[in-house]
C-alpha positions as CSV (number, residue, x, y, z in Angstrom):
1,M,-30.8,-69.4,-60.4
2,A,-30.1,-72.4,-58.1
3,D,-26.8,-72.5,-56.2
4,L,-24.9,-75.0,-58.4
5,T,-22.3,-76.1,-55.8
6,L,-21.0,-79.5,-55.0
7,S,-19.5,-80.7,-51.8
8,C,-15.8,-81.6,-52.5
9,F,-16.2,-84.5,-50.1
10,P,-19.0,-86.7,-51.3
11,R,-20.3,-89.5,-49.1
12,P,-18.0,-92.5,-49.5
13,T,-19.1,-96.0,-49.7
14,L,-16.8,-97.5,-47.0
15,L,-16.4,-94.7,-44.5
16,L,-19.0,-93.2,-42.3
17,M,-19.4,-89.4,-42.5
18,D,-18.7,-89.0,-38.8
19,S,-15.3,-90.5,-39.3
20,F,-14.2,-87.3,-41.0
21,L,-12.5,-84.7,-38.8
22,P,-14.8,-81.8,-38.1
23,I,-12.8,-78.9,-39.6
24,A,-11.5,-78.6,-43.1
25,Y,-9.3,-76.0,-44.9
26,V,-10.6,-74.8,-48.2
27,Q,-10.5,-71.5,-50.2
28,D,-8.0,-70.0,-47.7
29,Q,-10.2,-70.6,-44.6
30,F,-11.0,-73.1,-41.9
31,L,-14.6,-74.1,-41.7
32,P,-16.8,-77.0,-40.7
33,F,-16.3,-80.0,-42.9
34,S,-20.0,-80.1,-43.8
35,E,-19.7,-76.5,-45.3
36,A,-16.6,-77.3,-47.4
37,K,-18.0,-76.9,-51.0
38,L,-16.6,-76.3,-54.5
39,S,-18.4,-75.2,-57.7
40,I,-19.3,-77.9,-60.1
41,A,-17.3,-75.9,-62.7
42,T,-14.1,-76.3,-60.8
43,H,-11.3,-77.0,-63.3
44,A,-9.6,-79.9,-61.4
45,L,-12.9,-81.8,-61.2
46,H,-13.1,-81.9,-65.0
47,Y,-9.4,-82.5,-66.0
48,G,-7.7,-84.2,-63.1
49,T,-5.5,-81.1,-62.7
50,A,-4.7,-81.7,-59.0
51,A,-2.1,-83.4,-56.8
52,I,-2.8,-85.2,-53.6
53,G,-0.8,-85.8,-50.5
54,G,-1.4,-88.0,-47.5
55,L,0.1,-88.5,-44.1
56,R,-0.6,-90.4,-41.0
57,G,-0.9,-89.1,-37.4
58,L,-2.0,-90.4,-34.0
59,P,-2.4,-89.2,-30.5
60,D,0.9,-89.7,-28.6
61,P,0.5,-92.9,-26.5
62,Q,2.5,-91.3,-23.8
63,N,0.9,-87.9,-23.8
64,P,-2.8,-87.4,-24.9
65,N,-2.1,-83.7,-25.3
66,Q,0.3,-84.3,-28.2
67,I,-0.1,-85.5,-31.8
68,L,2.6,-87.4,-33.6
69,L,2.9,-86.9,-37.4
70,F,5.1,-89.3,-39.5
71,R,7.7,-87.6,-41.8
72,L,5.8,-84.4,-42.1
73,E,8.6,-82.5,-43.7
74,R,9.0,-85.1,-46.4
75,H,5.3,-85.2,-47.2
76,C,5.1,-81.5,-47.5
77,L,8.1,-81.4,-49.8
78,R,6.7,-84.0,-52.1
79,L,3.3,-82.2,-52.3
80,S,5.2,-78.9,-53.1
81,Q,7.1,-80.7,-55.8
82,S,3.9,-82.2,-57.2
83,A,2.4,-78.7,-57.3
84,R,5.2,-77.6,-59.6
85,F,3.9,-80.0,-62.2
86,L,0.7,-77.9,-62.1
87,H,2.6,-74.7,-62.5
88,Y,1.8,-73.8,-58.9
89,D,4.6,-72.4,-56.7
90,L,3.5,-73.6,-53.2
91,P,6.4,-73.7,-50.7
92,S,6.5,-76.8,-48.5
93,S,6.7,-74.5,-45.5
94,T,3.3,-73.1,-46.3
95,I,1.8,-76.6,-46.5
96,K,3.4,-77.5,-43.2
97,Q,2.0,-74.4,-41.5
98,R,-1.5,-75.1,-42.7
99,I,-1.3,-78.8,-41.6
100,V,-0.2,-77.8,-38.1
101,E,-3.0,-75.3,-37.9
102,F,-5.4,-78.0,-39.2
103,I,-4.2,-80.3,-36.3
104,H,-4.8,-77.6,-33.7
105,K,-8.3,-76.9,-35.1
106,N,-9.3,-80.6,-35.0
107,R,-7.4,-82.0,-32.0
108,P,-7.9,-85.7,-33.2
109,S,-8.4,-88.3,-30.5
110,R,-7.8,-91.4,-32.7
111,P,-5.3,-92.4,-35.4
112,F,-6.1,-90.4,-38.5
113,Y,-5.1,-89.7,-42.1
114,I,-4.7,-86.2,-43.5
115,R,-5.4,-85.5,-47.2
116,P,-4.0,-82.2,-48.5
117,L,-4.7,-81.5,-52.1
118,V,-3.5,-78.8,-54.5
119,Y,-5.8,-78.2,-57.4
120,T,-6.8,-75.8,-60.2
121,S,-9.6,-74.0,-58.4
122,G,-10.5,-71.7,-61.2
123,L,-13.7,-72.2,-63.3
124,G,-13.5,-73.0,-67.0
125,I,-13.6,-75.6,-69.7
126,A,-10.1,-75.4,-71.3
127,P,-7.6,-78.1,-70.3
128,R,-4.6,-76.0,-69.4
129,L,-2.3,-75.1,-66.5
130,H,-1.6,-71.5,-67.3
131,Q,-3.9,-68.6,-66.5
132,V,-6.0,-70.7,-64.1
133,E,-6.2,-70.2,-60.3
134,K,-4.7,-72.8,-58.0
135,S,-5.5,-73.5,-54.3
136,L,-4.8,-75.8,-51.4
137,L,-7.4,-77.7,-49.4
138,I,-7.0,-80.1,-46.5
139,Y,-9.3,-82.5,-44.8
140,G,-8.8,-85.6,-42.6
141,L,-10.5,-88.7,-41.4
142,E,-10.0,-91.3,-38.6
143,M,-8.2,-94.3,-40.0
144,D,-7.0,-97.6,-38.6
145,D,-5.6,-100.2,-41.0
146,Y,-6.3,-99.6,-44.7
147,L,-5.5,-103.2,-45.6
148,S,-5.7,-106.2,-43.3
149,P,-2.5,-106.6,-41.3
150,T,-2.9,-110.4,-41.5
151,G,-2.4,-110.3,-45.3
152,V,-4.1,-109.6,-48.6
153,N,-4.8,-111.5,-51.8
154,C,-3.6,-109.8,-55.0
155,R,-4.1,-110.3,-58.7
156,I,-2.0,-109.1,-61.6
157,S,-4.0,-106.3,-63.2
158,S,-4.9,-106.2,-66.9
159,W,-4.5,-102.4,-66.6
160,Q,-1.0,-101.2,-67.2
161,R,0.8,-98.6,-65.1
162,Q,1.3,-95.4,-67.1
163,A,4.8,-94.4,-68.3
164,D,6.7,-91.4,-67.0
165,N,6.7,-89.9,-70.5
166,S,2.9,-89.9,-70.5
167,M,2.4,-88.1,-67.2
168,P,4.6,-87.0,-64.3
169,L,4.6,-90.1,-62.1
170,R,6.9,-88.5,-59.6
171,G,4.0,-86.3,-58.6
172,K,0.8,-87.6,-57.1
173,I,-1.3,-86.2,-59.9
174,T,-5.0,-87.1,-59.5
175,A,-5.4,-87.9,-63.2
176,A,-3.0,-90.8,-62.9
177,Y,-5.3,-92.5,-60.4
178,I,-7.8,-93.6,-63.0
179,A,-5.5,-96.6,-63.7
180,S,-5.4,-97.3,-60.0
181,A,-9.1,-97.1,-59.7
182,L,-9.7,-99.4,-62.7
183,A,-7.1,-101.9,-61.3
184,K,-8.5,-101.8,-57.8
185,T,-12.1,-102.4,-58.9
186,E,-11.1,-105.2,-61.3
187,A,-9.3,-106.9,-58.4
188,A,-12.2,-106.5,-56.0
189,E,-14.8,-107.7,-58.5
190,S,-12.8,-110.8,-59.3
191,G,-12.5,-111.8,-55.6
192,F,-9.1,-110.2,-54.7
193,D,-8.2,-107.4,-52.2
194,E,-5.6,-105.6,-54.3
195,A,-4.1,-105.3,-57.7
196,I,-0.5,-105.3,-58.9
197,M,0.2,-103.4,-62.1
198,L,2.9,-104.1,-64.6
199,N,4.6,-101.3,-66.6
200,A,5.0,-101.1,-70.4
201,Q,8.0,-103.4,-70.3
202,G,6.0,-106.1,-68.5
203,K,7.8,-105.6,-65.2
204,V,6.2,-105.2,-61.8
205,S,5.6,-101.5,-61.1
206,E,3.3,-101.0,-58.1
207,A,-0.1,-101.8,-56.6
208,S,-3.1,-99.5,-57.0
209,G,-1.7,-97.0,-54.5
210,M,1.3,-98.8,-52.9
211,N,4.8,-99.8,-53.6
212,V,5.7,-103.5,-53.9
213,F,8.5,-105.4,-52.0
214,V,9.7,-108.9,-52.6
215,V,11.9,-111.1,-50.3
216,R,14.0,-113.8,-51.9
217,N,16.8,-115.7,-50.1
218,G,17.0,-113.1,-47.3
219,Q,17.3,-110.2,-49.7
220,L,14.8,-107.3,-49.9
221,I,14.0,-106.4,-53.5
222,T,11.8,-103.6,-54.9
223,P,11.3,-102.0,-58.3
224,G,13.5,-98.9,-58.8
225,F,12.5,-95.4,-59.9
226,D,13.0,-96.4,-63.5
227,Q,10.0,-98.8,-63.3
228,D,7.4,-96.0,-63.4
229,I,6.7,-96.1,-59.7
230,L,5.7,-93.3,-57.3
231,E,8.6,-92.3,-55.1
232,G,6.9,-93.6,-52.0
233,I,7.8,-92.1,-48.6
234,T,6.9,-95.3,-46.7
235,R,9.0,-97.2,-49.4
236,D,12.0,-95.0,-48.6
237,S,11.4,-95.5,-44.9
238,V,11.3,-99.3,-45.2
239,L,14.5,-99.3,-47.3
240,T,16.3,-97.2,-44.8
241,I,15.1,-99.3,-41.9
242,A,16.1,-102.5,-43.7
243,R,19.6,-101.3,-44.4
244,D,20.0,-100.2,-40.8
245,L,18.9,-103.7,-39.6
246,G,21.5,-105.3,-41.9
247,I,19.0,-106.7,-44.4
248,P,20.4,-106.7,-47.9
249,T,18.4,-104.5,-50.2
250,I,18.3,-104.0,-54.0
251,E,16.3,-101.8,-56.3
252,R,15.9,-103.5,-59.7
253,P,13.3,-104.6,-62.2
254,V,11.1,-107.4,-60.9
255,D,9.4,-110.0,-63.1
256,K,5.9,-111.1,-62.6
257,T,7.0,-114.7,-62.1
258,E,9.2,-113.7,-59.2
259,L,6.1,-112.8,-57.2
260,F,4.8,-116.3,-57.5
261,I,8.0,-118.0,-56.0
262,A,8.9,-115.3,-53.5
263,D,9.5,-116.1,-49.9
264,E,7.6,-112.9,-48.9
265,V,5.8,-110.1,-50.7
266,F,4.4,-107.0,-49.0
267,L,3.0,-103.6,-50.0
268,T,3.9,-100.2,-48.5
269,G,2.1,-96.9,-48.4
270,T,1.0,-94.1,-46.1
271,A,-2.4,-95.6,-45.7
272,A,-1.4,-99.3,-45.9
273,K,1.8,-99.0,-43.9
274,V,3.4,-102.4,-44.3
275,A,0.7,-104.9,-45.6
276,P,1.7,-108.6,-46.1
277,V,0.5,-110.4,-49.2
278,K,-0.9,-113.9,-48.7
279,R,-1.7,-114.9,-52.3
280,I,-1.0,-113.7,-55.8
281,E,-3.3,-115.0,-58.4
282,N,-3.6,-118.7,-57.5
283,Y,-0.1,-118.9,-55.9
284,E,-0.1,-119.1,-52.1
285,L,2.9,-117.5,-50.4
286,P,4.5,-118.8,-47.3
287,A,2.7,-117.9,-44.0
288,D,6.0,-117.3,-42.3
289,R,7.1,-113.7,-43.0
290,P,10.0,-112.9,-40.7
291,I,11.3,-109.9,-42.6
292,T,7.9,-108.4,-43.3
293,D,6.9,-108.8,-39.6
294,Q,10.2,-107.3,-38.5
295,L,9.9,-104.2,-40.7
296,R,6.2,-103.7,-39.9
297,A,6.8,-103.9,-36.1
298,K,9.8,-101.5,-36.5
299,L,7.8,-99.0,-38.5
300,I,4.9,-99.0,-36.0
301,A,7.4,-98.4,-33.1
302,I,8.9,-95.5,-35.1
303,T,5.5,-93.8,-35.8
304,E,4.7,-94.1,-32.1
305,K,8.0,-92.4,-31.3
306,R,9.2,-95.5,-29.3
307,D,12.4,-95.8,-31.3
308,P,15.1,-93.3,-30.4
309,Q,17.1,-93.9,-33.7
310,Y,14.4,-92.3,-35.8
311,Q,13.1,-89.5,-33.6
312,D,13.6,-87.0,-36.4
313,W,11.0,-88.8,-38.5
314,V,8.2,-87.9,-36.1
315,D,6.9,-84.3,-35.5
316,T,5.2,-83.6,-32.2
317,I,2.3,-81.2,-32.2
318,A,1.5,-80.1,-28.7
319,F,-1.8,-78.7,-27.5
320,E,-2.0,-76.1,-24.7
């Protein structure tokens, strides 16, 4: 019988294969990325029973023999908590250990993105979380800006953000990303870069994979956790930075119409970092974005470990 296996990393449409880091971690071992394969009967492939993480790293600009990772502990904790929704007890310390080993195996030379994923690795056709094997895999790829730093155009999606009583939105569960995928493609096929989704109450929730921030009259506003958002780590970082800079912040429901008359709108996420929005639907936003630019510059300085106030947000991985 033919070997019915499927690479767990199919060739993407926008990224070249050689942009992937050469070593992956899968099925409790490190091996070449090209050899990382899963069975086509893998439970998570059929039922979305997996949870993803994602964190940024880059070679230390001051020391090429060191790698800087942004908020590693927080990312590992969130993935560990997401795993609990899958009935998988995976300590954050274990995730951190594997990521550090992964960095040593790959020794990245350019800015990169790490994708750890916990998933139901057993084989079977029953949609369940009990009595099915779970595993951790990790891969990575070189990555610069996910969205244009000069600004993106957004549309209001016709696809609604799921509610927390329909699936655990505080975990990055892969099944939830079907709505994100539908919204992103709808936006792209109608001439926009990104989508903004509303929740069941008609309030702004988030973009396809990013949190949304609005600036009005010098105040930084973002939907709270009660608006069916993901508890974004970059979101938390931006709120902390803004408060430390003396920028008034508030977490509250945001109406769609507020986006059209905002002074500034930007998106945040691990891949996107801080991405300014130029236009929403047919409403052009002001080109002057003082708060967005200030927060973006500050976040970049922090990730490069150039800001002593936030040294504890950056882990240093040194090579021998």
